[in-house]
N, C-alpha and C positions, 0 to 999 in steps of 0.2 A: 461545558461546551454547548452552545445553543444549536438548535436544529438547522438554522441557515448556514452556520459554519460547517456543520457535518455534511450538508448537501453540497457545499462548495468543495470540500475535501474529496467527497465521493466523485464529483465531476472531474476533478484534477486527476485522481487515480485512474479513472476510466480513460481519460484522454492519454495519459501516460501509457497505459496498457495497450491502447490502440496504436499509438505511435511507435512503441518499442517491441511489439509482440513478435516481430520477425527475428529479433536479436535475442530473445529470451528463451530459455529452455522450458520444458513443460512443468518442471517443479516450481520454477519461479512464477510462471503464469498462474499455476494452481494456487500458490500462496497469495499472489496478488488478488486473485478472484476471491479467496477466502477473506482477505482483509476488507475488500470492498463490500462483501456480504455482511461482514461483522459491523462495519460502519452503517450500512443500511438498517441493520437490526437495532442499532443505537437510536436511529431516527424514529423507529416504530415502537420500541419497547424501552423499559428501564433496565439497566444492568448495575451491578455493584461496582464500587470504585476499583476493586481488585480485577474484575473482568475488563473494565475499561483500560486499566493500566496494562494488562496483558495484550489487549488489542493494539494499543498505541505502540508497545514494544515490537509487536509483529509488523506493524506498519513501517516503523523506522528501519527494521531489518530488511524488509523487502525493498524499500526505497533505496537503501544502501546498495543492495545487489543490483537493482536496475541502473543506478548511476554508475556503478563500477563496470557493468557490462557495456552500457551504451557509450561510455566515455573512454574505455580502456585505461582507466586510471592506474591500474597496476603497472602498465608500461612506463608511466611517468614517475612512479615511485621507485623504480629500479635504478 
């Protein structure tokens, strides 16, 4: 993943956090902030492939929670 892509992903995650922060609980916000910090660390430093894979998995999980909460998708699945 190149640095410009990472910077774009970070910007999108920050905008998502700002837009949805009133709907999210503190645990989800904390995890989202952790993912953002992790991606910022990738821009500044090198990590192993295993650490990057873990960070991507965390990012996908937190994105799923944000989408679920902000769209009330559980109501549609019932």
